[in-house]
ZAKEMAR-218779 format. One record per atom (N, C-alpha, C): residue number from 1; atom name; x, y negated, z. Coordinates in pm, 1 decimal, m for minus. Each point is the difference from the previous one (the first is absolute). Example, Ala and Ser with C-alpha at 12.3 -4.5 7.8 and 13.67 -1.06 7.14 Angstrom:
<nodes>
<node i="1" at="N" east="1319.0" north="569.0" up="780.0"/>
<node i="1" at="CA" east="m89.0" north="m119.0" up="0.0"/>
<node i="1" at="C" east="90.0" north="m120.0" up="0.0"/>
<node i="2" at="N" east="m35.0" north="m105.0" up="m72.0"/>
<node i="2" at="CA" east="82.0" north="m119.0" up="6.0"/>
<node i="2" at="C" east="m77.0" north="m109.0" up="73.0"/>
</nodes>
This chain:
<nodes>
<node i="1" at="N" east="81.8" north="119.3" up="0.0"/>
<node i="1" at="CA" east="m81.8" north="m119.3" up="0.0"/>
<node i="1" at="C" east="86.5" north="m126.1" up="0.0"/>
<node i="2" at="N" east="123.3" north="13.8" up="49.7"/>
<node i="2" at="CA" east="91.9" north="m114.8" up="m3.1"/>
<node i="2" at="C" east="13.3" north="m50.2" up="m144.2"/>
<node i="3" at="N" east="23.6" north="91.0" up="m92.8"/>
<node i="3" at="CA" east="17.4" north="m38.0" up="m140.8"/>
<node i="3" at="C" east="m126.2" north="m63.0" up="m56.8"/>
<node i="4" at="N" east="m116.0" north="51.8" up="37.8"/>
<node i="4" at="CA" east="m126.5" north="m57.3" up="m46.0"/>
<node i="4" at="C" east="m11.4" north="m144.2" up="48.4"/>
<node i="5" at="N" east="38.0" north="m24.6" up="124.6"/>
<node i="5" at="CA" east="m1.6" north="m136.2" up="53.2"/>
<node i="5" at="C" east="93.2" north="m92.1" up="m77.4"/>
<node i="6" at="N" east="118.1" north="49.4" up="m32.4"/>
<node i="6" at="CA" east="96.2" north="m80.8" up="m77.2"/>
<node i="6" at="C" east="m54.4" north="m31.6" up="m138.8"/>
<node i="7" at="N" east="m61.0" north="100.0" up="m64.6"/>
<node i="7" at="CA" east="m56.1" north="m20.5" up="m133.8"/>
<node i="7" at="C" east="m118.4" north="m95.3" up="6.1"/>
<node i="8" at="N" east="m86.5" north="17.2" up="99.7"/>
<node i="8" at="CA" east="m115.4" north="m88.4" up="15.6"/>
<node i="8" at="C" east="45.0" north="m145.0" up="18.5"/>
<node i="9" at="N" east="100.5" north="m20.0" up="82.6"/>
<node i="9" at="CA" east="52.6" north="m135.2" up="22.8"/>
<node i="9" at="C" east="60.0" north="m56.7" up="m127.9"/>
<node i="10" at="N" east="72.5" north="83.2" up="m73.8"/>
<node i="10" at="CA" east="62.7" north="m47.2" up="m123.9"/>
<node i="10" at="C" east="m105.2" north="m37.0" up="m104.3"/>
<node i="11" at="N" east="m106.1" north="78.8" up="m8.3"/>
<node i="11" at="CA" east="m107.9" north="m32.5" up="m93.5"/>
<node i="11" at="C" east="m67.9" north="m131.1" up="38.6"/>
<node i="12" at="N" east="m23.1" north="m19.5" up="128.8"/>
<node i="12" at="CA" east="m65.9" north="m122.6" up="46.6"/>
<node i="12" at="C" east="89.0" north="m122.0" up="m21.5"/>
<node i="13" at="N" east="127.4" north="12.8" up="33.6"/>
<node i="13" at="CA" east="92.8" north="m113.9" up="m5.3"/>
<node i="13" at="C" east="61.9" north="m21.8" up="m138.0"/>
<node i="14" at="N" east="m3.9" north="103.9" up="m82.1"/>
<node i="14" at="CA" east="69.7" north="m0.6" up="m130.0"/>
<node i="14" at="C" east="150.4" north="m14.5" up="19.5"/>
<node i="15" at="N" east="46.1" north="54.4" up="110.6"/>
<node i="15" at="CA" east="143.1" north="m0.9" up="33.8"/>
<node i="15" at="C" east="22.6" north="106.4" up="106.8"/>
<node i="16" at="N" east="118.2" north="61.6" up="2.4"/>
<node i="16" at="CA" east="28.6" north="100.8" up="102.0"/>
<node i="16" at="C" east="m8.3" north="m58.0" up="141.6"/>
<node i="17" at="N" east="m49.9" north="80.3" up="91.2"/>
<node i="17" at="CA" east="m7.5" north="m41.3" up="139.5"/>
<node i="17" at="C" east="137.6" north="6.9" up="65.1"/>
<node i="18" at="N" east="75.7" north="102.4" up="m36.0"/>
<node i="18" at="CA" east="133.4" north="19.7" up="56.9"/>
<node i="18" at="C" east="103.3" north="11.7" up="m112.1"/>
<node i="19" at="N" east="33.1" north="m109.5" up="m68.1"/>
<node i="19" at="CA" east="98.2" north="9.4" up="m108.0"/>
<node i="19" at="C" east="138.5" north="28.6" up="57.2"/>
<node i="20" at="N" east="73.4" north="80.6" up="m69.3"/>
<node i="20" at="CA" east="135.0" north="29.2" up="47.2"/>
<node i="20" at="C" east="80.4" north="70.6" up="m106.1"/>
<node i="21" at="N" east="127.9" north="m31.0" up="m4.9"/>
<node i="21" at="CA" east="89.5" north="63.1" up="m96.1"/>
<node i="21" at="C" east="73.7" north="119.3" up="59.7"/>
<node i="22" at="N" east="m17.2" north="21.9" up="129.5"/>
<node i="22" at="CA" east="65.8" north="111.4" up="67.8"/>
<node i="22" at="C" east="m88.4" north="43.0" up="116.8"/>
<node i="23" at="N" east="30.4" north="116.1" up="56.0"/>
<node i="23" at="CA" east="m75.9" north="48.0" up="115.9"/>
<node i="23" at="C" east="10.1" north="m98.0" up="115.5"/>
<node i="24" at="N" east="119.3" north="m50.9" up="23.9"/>
<node i="24" at="CA" east="20.2" north="m93.3" up="110.3"/>
<node i="24" at="C" east="m79.6" north="m127.8" up="m21.2"/>
<node i="25" at="N" east="6.9" north="m54.8" up="m120.5"/>
<node i="25" at="CA" east="m72.7" north="m123.8" up="m27.3"/>
<node i="25" at="C" east="m151.0" north="21.9" up="13.9"/>
<node i="26" at="N" east="m48.4" north="114.2" up="m46.3"/>
<node i="26" at="CA" east="m142.3" north="28.8" up="10.9"/>
<node i="26" at="C" east="m40.5" north="15.1" up="146.8"/>
<node i="27" at="N" east="81.1" north="68.6" up="78.7"/>
<node i="27" at="CA" east="m28.2" north="11.6" up="143.5"/>
<node i="27" at="C" east="m7.6" north="m136.8" up="66.2"/>
<node i="28" at="N" east="90.5" north="m87.9" up="m36.3"/>
<node i="28" at="CA" east="m0.4" north="m134.2" up="58.9"/>
<node i="28" at="C" east="m128.4" north="m74.9" up="m34.3"/>
<node i="29" at="N" east="m48.4" north="15.1" up="m123.2"/>
<node i="29" at="CA" east="m127.2" north="m63.2" up="m38.3"/>
<node i="29" at="C" east="m115.9" north="58.6" up="81.2"/>
<node i="30" at="N" east="0.1" north="131.0" up="18.1"/>
<node i="30" at="CA" east="m104.9" north="65.9" up="78.5"/>
<node i="30" at="C" east="3.7" north="m50.4" up="143.8"/>
<node i="31" at="N" east="118.9" north="m2.9" up="59.1"/>
<node i="31" at="CA" east="12.9" north="m42.3" up="139.4"/>
<node i="31" at="C" east="m38.0" north="m146.4" up="18.5"/>
<node i="32" at="N" east="35.7" north="m85.1" up="m97.1"/>
<node i="32" at="CA" east="m35.2" north="m142.6" up="9.7"/>
<node i="32" at="C" east="m150.8" north="m19.5" up="1.9"/>
<node i="33" at="N" east="m72.5" north="82.4" up="m76.1"/>
<node i="33" at="CA" east="m144.8" north="m15.4" up="m7.5"/>
<node i="33" at="C" east="m72.2" north="73.3" up="112.6"/>
<node i="34" at="N" east="34.3" north="125.7" up="21.4"/>
<node i="34" at="CA" east="m73.4" north="82.5" up="96.2"/>
<node i="34" at="C" east="60.8" north="m0.8" up="139.2"/>
<node i="35" at="N" east="114.2" north="m65.4" up="13.8"/>
<node i="35" at="CA" east="70.3" north="m0.5" up="127.6"/>
<node i="35" at="C" east="99.7" north="114.0" up="4.1"/>
<node i="36" at="N" east="111.7" north="m24.6" up="64.9"/>
<node i="36" at="CA" east="100.0" north="105.1" up="14.9"/>
<node i="36" at="C" east="m57.2" north="105.5" up="93.9"/>
<node i="37" at="N" east="m7.6" north="124.6" up="m44.2"/>
<node i="37" at="CA" east="m62.0" north="102.1" up="84.7"/>
<node i="37" at="C" east="84.1" north="31.0" up="123.3"/>
<node i="38" at="N" east="m69.1" north="38.1" up="103.2"/>
<node i="38" at="CA" east="64.6" north="43.3" up="124.0"/>
<node i="38" at="C" east="m26.0" north="149.7" up="15.7"/>
<node i="39" at="N" east="59.2" north="58.7" up="101.9"/>
<node i="39" at="CA" east="m22.5" north="142.7" up="25.2"/>
<node i="39" at="C" east="m146.3" north="29.9" up="30.5"/>
<node i="40" at="N" east="m74.4" north="m98.7" up="48.0"/>
<node i="40" at="CA" east="m140.8" north="24.8" up="31.5"/>
<node i="40" at="C" east="m85.1" north="14.9" up="m126.6"/>
<node i="41" at="N" east="39.7" north="m62.6" up="m110.4"/>
<node i="41" at="CA" east="m76.0" north="14.1" up="m124.1"/>
<node i="41" at="C" east="68.3" north="92.6" up="m100.4"/>
<node i="42" at="N" east="129.7" north="25.9" up="18.3"/>
<node i="42" at="CA" east="75.2" north="90.6" up="m86.5"/>
<node i="42" at="C" east="95.1" north="77.2" up="91.0"/>
<node i="43" at="N" east="m47.9" north="106.7" up="63.9"/>
<node i="43" at="CA" east="84.5" north="73.9" up="94.3"/>
<node i="43" at="C" east="132.6" north="42.4" up="m62.9"/>
<node i="44" at="N" east="108.6" north="m31.2" up="69.2"/>
<node i="44" at="CA" east="133.3" north="37.1" up="m44.9"/>
<node i="44" at="C" east="68.2" north="m102.6" up="m88.3"/>
<node i="45" at="N" east="m69.2" north="m107.9" up="m33.4"/>
<node i="45" at="CA" east="58.4" north="m98.4" up="m91.7"/>
<node i="45" at="C" east="127.1" north="m62.2" up="56.5"/>
<node i="46" at="N" east="6.4" north="m16.8" up="129.0"/>
<node i="46" at="CA" east="118.3" north="m63.6" up="59.6"/>
<node i="46" at="C" east="124.0" north="89.2" up="m7.6"/>
<node i="47" at="N" east="m18.3" north="126.9" up="m35.6"/>
<node i="47" at="CA" east="113.5" north="91.4" up="m11.7"/>
<node i="47" at="C" east="59.3" north="0.2" up="m141.1"/>
<node i="48" at="N" east="m66.4" north="m69.1" up="m92.4"/>
<node i="48" at="CA" east="51.8" north="m5.1" up="m136.7"/>
<node i="48" at="C" east="130.6" north="m78.2" up="m5.2"/>
<node i="49" at="N" east="87.5" north="44.0" up="m90.2"/>
<node i="49" at="CA" east="129.5" north="m65.2" up="m17.4"/>
<node i="49" at="C" east="m20.2" north="m147.9" up="m31.4"/>
<node i="50" at="N" east="76.5" north="m84.2" up="63.4"/>
<node i="50" at="CA" east="m3.3" north="m145.7" up="m20.4"/>
<node i="50" at="C" east="m131.6" north="m65.1" up="41.9"/>
<node i="51" at="N" east="m84.5" north="74.7" up="70.6"/>
<node i="51" at="CA" east="m130.4" north="m54.7" up="37.8"/>
<node i="51" at="C" east="12.2" north="m130.6" up="78.6"/>
<node i="52" at="N" east="92.1" north="m5.1" up="89.9"/>
<node i="52" at="CA" east="11.4" north="m117.1" up="87.6"/>
<node i="52" at="C" east="54.7" north="m122.8" up="m73.0"/>
<node i="53" at="N" east="42.0" north="17.4" up="m124.8"/>
<node i="53" at="CA" east="45.1" north="m113.8" up="m80.7"/>
<node i="53" at="C" east="m115.7" north="m71.1" up="m70.7"/>
<node i="54" at="N" east="m118.9" north="62.5" up="m2.4"/>
<node i="54" at="CA" east="m114.7" north="m60.2" up="m67.2"/>
<node i="54" at="C" east="m55.2" north="m116.5" up="81.0"/>
<node i="55" at="N" east="m39.2" north="m108.0" up="m68.7"/>
<node i="55" at="CA" east="m67.6" north="m109.9" up="70.5"/>
<node i="55" at="C" east="m132.0" north="50.4" up="58.7"/>
<node i="56" at="N" east="m42.3" north="m58.3" up="108.0"/>
<node i="56" at="CA" east="m126.0" north="38.8" up="63.8"/>
<node i="56" at="C" east="m107.6" north="m102.6" up="m36.9"/>
<node i="57" at="N" east="m81.6" north="33.8" up="m99.1"/>
<node i="57" at="CA" east="m106.7" north="m88.9" up="m44.8"/>
<node i="57" at="C" east="m132.0" north="39.0" up="63.7"/>
<node i="58" at="N" east="m85.1" north="m97.4" up="19.7"/>
<node i="58" at="CA" east="m136.7" north="22.7" up="47.0"/>
<node i="58" at="C" east="m90.0" north="16.0" up="m122.5"/>
<node i="59" at="N" east="m110.5" north="76.2" up="14.5"/>
<node i="59" at="CA" east="m91.0" north="17.3" up="m114.3"/>
<node i="59" at="C" east="m59.6" north="m133.1" up="m45.5"/>
<node i="60" at="N" east="m15.8" north="m12.8" up="m131.0"/>
<node i="60" at="CA" east="m62.3" north="m118.5" up="m59.0"/>
<node i="60" at="C" east="m148.9" north="27.3" up="m22.4"/>
<node i="61" at="N" east="m76.0" north="m103.6" up="m17.9"/>
<node i="61" at="CA" east="m142.4" north="10.5" up="m29.9"/>
<node i="61" at="C" east="m15.7" north="38.4" up="m147.4"/>
<node i="62" at="N" east="m47.2" north="122.7" up="m25.9"/>
<node i="62" at="CA" east="m15.0" north="46.5" up="m138.3"/>
<node i="62" at="C" east="m94.4" north="m89.1" up="m79.7"/>
<node i="63" at="N" east="m99.7" north="m57.2" up="66.5"/>
<node i="63" at="CA" east="m95.7" north="m86.5" up="m68.0"/>
<node i="63" at="C" east="63.4" north="m125.0" up="m58.0"/>
<node i="64" at="N" east="112.9" north="m40.9" up="55.6"/>
<node i="64" at="CA" east="69.8" north="m117.5" up="m52.7"/>
<node i="64" at="C" east="93.1" north="36.5" up="m115.2"/>
<node i="65" at="N" east="32.2" north="127.6" up="m10.4"/>
<node i="65" at="CA" east="89.3" north="47.5" up="m106.3"/>
<node i="65" at="C" east="m80.7" north="52.6" up="m118.7"/>
<node i="66" at="N" east="m109.8" north="67.5" up="31.2"/>
<node i="66" at="CA" east="m86.4" north="56.0" up="m104.2"/>
<node i="66" at="C" east="m130.6" north="m79.6" up="2.7"/>
<node i="67" at="N" east="6.5" north="m120.1" up="m48.9"/>
<node i="67" at="CA" east="m114.9" north="m91.4" up="6.8"/>
<node i="67" at="C" east="m111.3" north="39.0" up="m96.4"/>
<node i="68" at="N" east="28.8" north="88.9" up="m92.0"/>
<node i="68" at="CA" east="m98.4" north="40.8" up="m100.3"/>
<node i="68" at="C" east="m102.9" north="98.1" up="55.2"/>
<node i="69" at="N" east="24.7" north="58.5" up="116.4"/>
<node i="69" at="CA" east="m93.0" north="96.5" up="59.0"/>
<node i="69" at="C" east="m83.1" north="m65.9" up="109.3"/>
<node i="70" at="N" east="m125.1" north="46.6" up="12.7"/>
<node i="70" at="CA" east="m85.3" north="m48.7" up="107.8"/>
<node i="70" at="C" east="38.2" north="69.4" up="131.2"/>
<node i="71" at="N" east="m70.9" north="m31.8" up="106.9"/>
<node i="71" at="CA" east="33.4" north="54.8" up="132.2"/>
<node i="71" at="C" east="m6.3" north="152.3" up="1.4"/>
<node i="72" at="N" east="m99.2" north="58.4" up="m67.9"/>
<node i="72" at="CA" east="m8.7" north="146.6" up="m5.9"/>
<node i="72" at="C" east="119.1" north="59.0" up="m75.1"/>
<node i="73" at="N" east="42.3" north="m65.8" up="m106.7"/>
<node i="73" at="CA" east="116.2" north="46.9" up="m75.0"/>
<node i="73" at="C" east="126.9" north="m4.5" up="83.2"/>
<node i="74" at="N" east="15.1" north="m105.3" up="77.8"/>
<node i="74" at="CA" east="117.5" north="m12.5" up="87.6"/>
<node i="74" at="C" east="m3.6" north="107.3" up="107.9"/>
<node i="75" at="N" east="m118.4" north="25.2" up="56.2"/>
<node i="75" at="CA" east="m12.4" north="104.6" up="102.1"/>
<node i="75" at="C" east="38.8" north="135.9" up="m57.8"/>
<node i="76" at="N" east="m48.7" north="30.0" up="m119.1"/>
<node i="76" at="CA" east="35.0" north="126.4" up="m64.9"/>
<node i="76" at="C" east="150.0" north="7.1" up="m25.1"/>
<node i="77" at="N" east="57.0" north="m109.4" up="m46.6"/>
<node i="77" at="CA" east="144.0" north="m5.8" up="m26.0"/>
<node i="77" at="C" east="78.4" north="28.1" up="128.3"/>
<node i="78" at="N" east="m40.7" north="m60.5" up="110.2"/>
<node i="78" at="CA" east="69.7" north="21.8" up="127.3"/>
<node i="78" at="C" east="m8.5" north="145.7" up="42.9"/>
<node i="79" at="N" east="m112.0" north="63.8" up="m28.2"/>
<node i="79" at="CA" east="m16.0" north="140.9" up="36.1"/>
<node i="79" at="C" east="84.1" north="92.2" up="m88.7"/>
<node i="80" at="N" east="24.7" north="m43.2" up="m122.3"/>
<node i="80" at="CA" east="83.7" north="79.2" up="m91.5"/>
<node i="80" at="C" east="148.2" north="m16.6" up="30.9"/>
<node i="81" at="N" east="38.8" north="m119.1" up="42.2"/>
<node i="81" at="CA" east="141.9" north="m31.1" up="17.8"/>
<node i="81" at="C" east="44.7" north="15.3" up="145.6"/>
<node i="82" at="N" east="m35.2" north="111.4" up="59.4"/>
<node i="82" at="CA" east="46.4" north="33.7" up="134.4"/>
<node i="82" at="C" east="130.3" north="78.2" up="m12.6"/>
<node i="83" at="N" east="97.8" north="m34.0" up="82.0"/>
<node i="83" at="CA" east="127.3" north="72.9" up="m4.0"/>
<node i="83" at="C" east="m19.5" north="148.4" up="30.5"/>
<node i="84" at="N" east="m80.0" north="30.0" up="100.5"/>
<node i="84" at="CA" east="m22.8" north="138.5" up="42.1"/>
<node i="84" at="C" east="m105.2" north="62.2" up="m91.8"/>
<node i="85" at="N" east="37.3" north="99.5" up="m80.8"/>
<node i="85" at="CA" east="m96.5" north="60.7" up="m92.3"/>
<node i="85" at="C" east="m125.1" north="53.0" up="69.8"/>
<node i="86" at="N" east="12.6" north="45.7" up="123.4"/>
<node i="86" at="CA" east="m116.8" north="53.4" up="70.6"/>
<node i="86" at="C" east="m99.7" north="m109.7" up="37.1"/>
<node i="87" at="N" east="42.2" north="m125.0" up="m6.9"/>
<node i="87" at="CA" east="m89.3" north="m112.1" up="32.2"/>
<node i="87" at="C" east="m57.6" north="m66.8" up="m124.8"/>
<node i="88" at="N" east="44.8" north="42.5" up="m117.9"/>
<node i="88" at="CA" east="m51.4" north="m56.8" up="m125.1"/>
<node i="88" at="C" east="m138.5" north="54.4" up="m29.8"/>
<node i="89" at="N" east="m79.8" north="m82.1" up="m63.8"/>
<node i="89" at="CA" east="m131.8" north="42.4" up="m44.0"/>
<node i="89" at="C" east="17.1" north="108.0" up="m106.7"/>
<node i="90" at="N" east="m88.0" north="99.6" up="2.1"/>
<node i="90" at="CA" east="3.1" north="104.5" up="m101.5"/>
<node i="90" at="C" east="m77.1" north="m43.0" up="m123.8"/>
<node i="91" at="N" east="15.6" north="73.0" up="m108.5"/>
<node i="91" at="CA" east="m63.9" north="m36.6" up="m126.5"/>
<node i="91" at="C" east="m152.3" north="1.2" up="11.4"/>
<node i="92" at="N" east="m56.8" north="105.4" up="58.3"/>
<node i="92" at="CA" east="m146.3" north="7.5" up="12.7"/>
<node i="92" at="C" east="m53.0" north="m109.9" up="90.6"/>
<node i="93" at="N" east="70.7" north="m25.5" up="108.3"/>
<node i="93" at="CA" east="m40.4" north="m107.1" up="91.2"/>
<node i="93" at="C" east="11.2" north="m135.6" up="m69.6"/>
<node i="94" at="N" east="103.1" north="m18.1" up="m80.1"/>
<node i="94" at="CA" east="18.8" north="m126.6" up="m71.4"/>
<node i="94" at="C" east="m116.0" north="m26.3" up="m95.7"/>
<node i="95" at="N" east="m48.9" north="104.2" up="m66.2"/>
<node i="95" at="CA" east="m111.7" north="m17.5" up="m92.6"/>
<node i="95" at="C" east="m128.4" north="m41.6" up="71.7"/>
<node i="96" at="N" east="m9.2" north="27.5" up="129.8"/>
<node i="96" at="CA" east="m117.0" north="m39.1" up="80.1"/>
<node i="96" at="C" east="17.5" north="m137.7" up="63.8"/>
<node i="97" at="N" east="116.2" north="m61.0" up="m19.9"/>
<node i="97" at="CA" east="29.5" north="m129.7" up="61.1"/>
<node i="97" at="C" east="m93.1" north="m107.3" up="m57.7"/>
<node i="98" at="N" east="m40.1" north="m98.1" up="81.4"/>
<node i="98" at="CA" east="m88.3" north="m107.5" up="m47.2"/>
<node i="98" at="C" east="51.4" north="m74.7" up="m123.6"/>
<node i="99" at="N" east="129.0" north="3.5" up="m25.3"/>
<node i="99" at="CA" east="53.8" north="m66.1" up="m119.3"/>
<node i="99" at="C" east="m66.6" north="53.2" up="m126.5"/>
<node i="100" at="N" east="m38.9" north="127.2" up="1.0"/>
<node i="100" at="CA" east="m59.3" north="63.1" up="m117.6"/>
<node i="100" at="C" east="m152.8" north="3.8" up="4.4"/>
<node i="101" at="N" east="m61.9" north="m73.1" up="90.2"/>
<node i="101" at="CA" east="m146.3" north="3.1" up="12.3"/>
<node i="101" at="C" east="m71.6" north="m39.5" up="m128.7"/>
<node i="102" at="N" east="58.1" north="m85.9" up="m79.5"/>
<node i="102" at="CA" east="m63.8" north="m44.0" up="m123.9"/>
<node i="102" at="C" east="21.6" north="93.6" up="m117.8"/>
<node i="103" at="N" east="74.2" north="108.1" up="21.0"/>
<node i="103" at="CA" east="30.3" north="94.7" up="m107.6"/>
<node i="103" at="C" east="m101.8" north="113.5" up="3.8"/>
<node i="104" at="N" east="m47.9" north="41.0" up="m116.1"/>
<node i="104" at="CA" east="m94.9" north="110.3" up="m9.8"/>
<node i="104" at="C" east="68.5" north="129.3" up="44.9"/>
<node i="105" at="N" east="m44.6" north="54.1" up="112.3"/>
<node i="105" at="CA" east="61.5" north="120.6" up="58.2"/>
<node i="105" at="C" east="m11.4" north="121.0" up="m93.6"/>
<node i="106" at="N" east="m98.1" north="m1.2" up="m88.9"/>
<node i="106" at="CA" east="m17.2" north="111.6" up="m93.3"/>
<node i="106" at="C" east="121.5" north="15.8" up="m91.1"/>
<node i="107" at="N" east="78.0" north="m104.8" up="m14.6"/>
<node i="107" at="CA" east="119.4" north="6.1" up="m84.6"/>
<node i="107" at="C" east="106.9" north="92.7" up="56.1"/>
<node i="108" at="N" east="m1.8" north="21.3" up="132.0"/>
<node i="108" at="CA" east="106.8" north="81.2" up="60.0"/>
<node i="108" at="C" east="m48.2" north="96.2" up="108.1"/>
<node i="109" at="N" east="m130.3" north="18.0" up="14.6"/>
<node i="109" at="CA" east="m53.2" north="90.2" up="103.2"/>
<node i="109" at="C" east="52.5" north="142.1" up="m11.8"/>
<node i="110" at="N" east="15.2" north="48.2" up="m119.2"/>
<node i="110" at="CA" east="35.9" north="140.3" up="m21.3"/>
<node i="110" at="C" east="149.7" north="24.1" up="m9.6"/>
<node i="111" at="N" east="79.9" north="m97.2" up="34.3"/>
<node i="111" at="CA" east="145.4" north="18.0" up="m6.9"/>
<node i="111" at="C" east="48.9" north="87.5" up="112.4"/>
</nodes>
């Protein structure tokens, strides 16, 4: 669902949410927007090599970065972009999210 969130944001913004030319640069973009993860949101992250060299950023307001989405879209985005995969919204749950209330459910009921 992380990738779906990234694609959804890119479609809305017409630009990548986390542009990067390398893994490190992309991680820095993610951390700047979502906040530098701690062990409470990403267990074991502090044990990663060079972890303590990363700047400690606080999460930004996604609504100010992805201005093209309404409040329901931002809520869905926040649920997709959770560091801990077990806390991310699932695909079936995402389809039931209020963001999609205006979409004809018959289009995807049988998926």
